[in-house]
C-alpha positions as CSV (number, residue, x, y, z in Angstrom):
1,X,26.3,-5.6,-8.5
2,X,24.1,-3.3,-10.7
3,X,21.3,-1.4,-9.2
4,X,18.7,-3.4,-11.0
5,X,20.1,-6.7,-9.9
6,X,20.4,-5.4,-6.2
7,X,16.8,-4.2,-6.4
8,X,15.6,-7.6,-7.8
9,X,17.4,-9.5,-5.0
10,X,15.9,-7.1,-2.5
11,X,12.4,-7.9,-3.8
12,X,13.0,-11.6,-3.8
13,X,14.4,-11.5,-0.3
14,X,11.0,-9.8,0.8
15,X,8.9,-12.6,-0.7
16,X,10.3,-14.9,2.0
17,X,10.0,-12.6,4.9
18,X,6.8,-12.8,7.0
19,X,6.8,-16.4,6.0
20,X,3.9,-18.9,6.1
21,X,4.9,-19.7,9.6
22,X,3.4,-16.5,10.8
23,X,0.3,-17.2,8.8
24,X,0.5,-14.3,6.2
25,X,0.9,-14.6,2.8
26,X,0.5,-12.3,-0.3
27,X,-3.0,-11.9,-1.6
28,X,-3.7,-13.5,-5.1
29,X,-6.3,-13.1,-7.6
30,X,-8.5,-16.0,-6.1
31,X,-8.7,-14.0,-2.8
32,X,-10.8,-11.4,-4.5
33,X,-12.1,-13.0,-7.7
34,X,-15.0,-14.9,-6.2
35,X,-16.5,-11.9,-4.3
36,X,-19.7,-10.6,-6.0
37,X,-19.2,-7.1,-4.5
38,X,-16.7,-4.5,-5.4
39,X,-15.0,-6.4,-8.2
40,X,-15.8,-3.9,-11.0
41,X,-12.4,-2.3,-10.8
42,X,-10.7,-5.8,-11.3
43,X,-13.0,-7.0,-14.0
44,X,-10.3,-7.4,-16.5
45,X,-7.5,-8.4,-14.3
46,X,-8.4,-10.0,-10.9
47,X,-4.7,-9.4,-9.7
48,X,-4.9,-5.7,-10.3
49,X,-4.3,-3.5,-7.3
50,X,-2.8,-6.4,-5.2
51,X,0.7,-4.8,-5.0
52,X,2.6,-1.7,-6.2
53,X,6.4,-0.8,-6.4
54,X,8.0,2.5,-6.0
55,X,10.8,4.1,-4.1
56,X,8.4,4.9,-1.1
57,X,11.3,5.9,1.4
58,X,13.5,7.8,-0.9
59,X,16.7,5.7,-0.7
60,X,16.8,5.1,-4.5
61,X,15.9,1.4,-4.2
62,X,12.6,-0.4,-5.1
63,X,10.1,-0.9,-2.3
64,X,7.0,-2.9,-2.4
65,X,3.5,-2.5,-1.0
66,X,1.2,-5.5,-1.1
67,X,-2.0,-6.7,0.3
68,X,-1.6,-9.7,2.6
69,X,-3.8,-12.4,3.9
70,X,-4.0,-14.2,7.1
71,X,-6.8,-16.9,6.7
72,X,-6.7,-18.3,10.2
73,X,-6.9,-14.8,11.8
74,X,-9.5,-13.9,9.1
75,X,-7.6,-10.5,8.4
76,X,-5.9,-8.8,5.6
77,X,-3.2,-6.3,5.7
78,X,-1.7,-3.4,3.8
79,X,2.1,-4.0,4.2
80,X,5.0,-2.0,2.9
81,X,8.5,-3.5,2.7
82,X,11.3,-1.0,2.3
83,X,15.0,-1.0,3.5
84,X,14.0,-0.6,7.2
85,X,11.7,-3.9,7.0
86,X,8.1,-4.6,6.8
87,X,5.6,-2.2,8.1
88,X,1.8,-3.0,8.5
89,X,0.0,0.2,7.6
90,X,-3.6,-1.0,7.8
91,X,-5.4,-4.2,9.0
92,X,-9.1,-5.2,8.3
93,X,-11.3,-8.3,8.3
94,X,-10.7,-10.6,5.5
95,X,-14.2,-10.1,4.3
96,X,-13.4,-6.6,3.2
97,X,-10.3,-7.6,1.1
98,X,-12.1,-7.4,-2.2
99,X,-13.0,-3.7,-1.6
100,X,-9.2,-2.7,-1.2
101,X,-6.5,-2.0,-3.6
102,X,-3.0,-0.5,-3.7
103,X,-1.3,1.6,-6.3
104,X,1.8,3.8,-7.0
105,X,1.7,7.5,-6.6
106,X,4.6,9.2,-8.3
107,X,6.4,12.0,-6.4
108,X,5.0,15.5,-7.1
109,X,2.0,17.5,-6.2
110,X,-1.1,15.7,-5.3
111,X,-4.5,17.3,-4.3
112,X,-7.0,16.2,-1.8
113,X,-10.7,15.6,-2.9
114,X,-12.2,17.2,0.2
115,X,-13.3,20.7,0.0
116,X,-13.0,23.6,2.4
117,X,-10.4,24.3,5.0
118,X,-12.6,22.9,7.7
119,X,-13.1,19.6,6.2
120,X,-9.6,19.3,4.9
121,X,-7.1,21.7,6.3
122,X,-4.4,20.5,3.8
123,X,-5.5,20.7,0.2
124,X,-2.2,19.7,-1.5
125,X,0.8,17.7,-0.6
126,X,4.1,18.0,-2.4
127,X,5.7,14.5,-2.4
128,X,9.5,14.4,-2.5
129,X,9.3,10.5,-3.0
130,X,7.0,8.0,-4.5
131,X,4.0,7.2,-2.4
132,X,1.3,4.5,-2.5
133,X,-2.4,4.8,-2.5
134,X,-4.8,2.6,-0.5
135,X,-8.1,2.7,-2.2
136,X,-11.5,1.5,-0.8
137,X,-13.9,0.7,-3.7
138,X,-16.8,3.1,-3.7
139,X,-15.3,5.0,-0.8
140,X,-12.2,7.3,-0.1
141,X,-8.6,6.8,-0.9
142,X,-5.6,7.4,1.5
143,X,-2.2,8.1,0.1
144,X,0.7,7.1,2.3
145,X,4.0,8.8,2.1
146,X,7.3,8.7,3.9
147,X,7.0,10.8,7.1
148,X,9.6,13.3,7.4
149,X,10.5,12.8,11.0
150,X,10.1,9.0,11.3
151,X,9.7,7.3,13.7
152,X,8.5,10.1,16.0
153,X,5.6,11.1,13.5
154,X,4.3,7.5,12.8
155,X,5.5,4.1,14.0
156,X,5.3,2.7,10.5
157,X,7.2,5.4,9.0
158,X,4.3,6.2,6.6
159,X,1.8,9.2,7.1
160,X,-1.6,9.3,5.5
161,X,-2.9,12.2,3.4
162,X,-6.6,11.3,3.0
163,X,-9.3,11.5,0.5
164,X,-7.6,12.0,-2.8
165,X,-8.9,11.9,-6.4
């Protein structure tokens, strides 16, 4: 089986996990389109920033981060699906969903947007794998990257690096 075919089958298998029986589903454009607040960054494409793909865990396969919705619980979540399973990185009230977005951050050096060692002791982060950005409109971004000593350092396997440009 080719690498691309295996990656495609992996992504399709994730679409069925965390199924409707547990109340969660992928966020869609209509979940954020009708909001009057925080939609400027989605004005041309309402589905923009609802999911991103990259090799977040460094295993050479495509992983997916997506916004998920649980209407009965009135919550949304940022969920990353990799070879180890699905991990909830962040949860919030469903009313905040239109303010949130996720995007791919390619491996390499990223810089924090905070200034001064007291405010932000780590100015740079060198990523050895892709990472993902969780942006909050008109607020801060947090980049999540594969923790080097998972699971001891973070139960989800992804560590936050905050306040990035």
